[in-house]
C-alpha positions, 0 to 999 in steps of 0.5 A: 891694045886698042882699048888702051890706046882709046882710053889714053887718047880720051884722057889726053883730050879731056885734060886738054879741055879742062885746061882751057882758059875762060874768057875774062868778062869783067874789066875795071877802069879807075879814074881819079876824080879829086885828091881823095876820091876815085871813080870805078867803071866795071864793064862786063862784056859777057852780060853787056853791063856797065857799073859806075861807082865812086869811093874814097881812095883809101877804101879802093886800096884796101879792096885791092889789097884784100883781092891780092891776098885772096889770090895768093891763098888760092 
């Protein structure tokens, strides 16, 4: 009986640890530069890095659309 209770408690604690959410490290800020260009600033708080890039607004919208469909599939 004791072994059964111990196994039950261990399984509950393991599933609780598995469901913990990880901290989001990357934040993305988008600024419009001109009518057709955007500036993307990615800040990674885990590694303390900042990446700045520019691209066409159409390309950025296409990337966001691909990400959205990838998230829906998984």
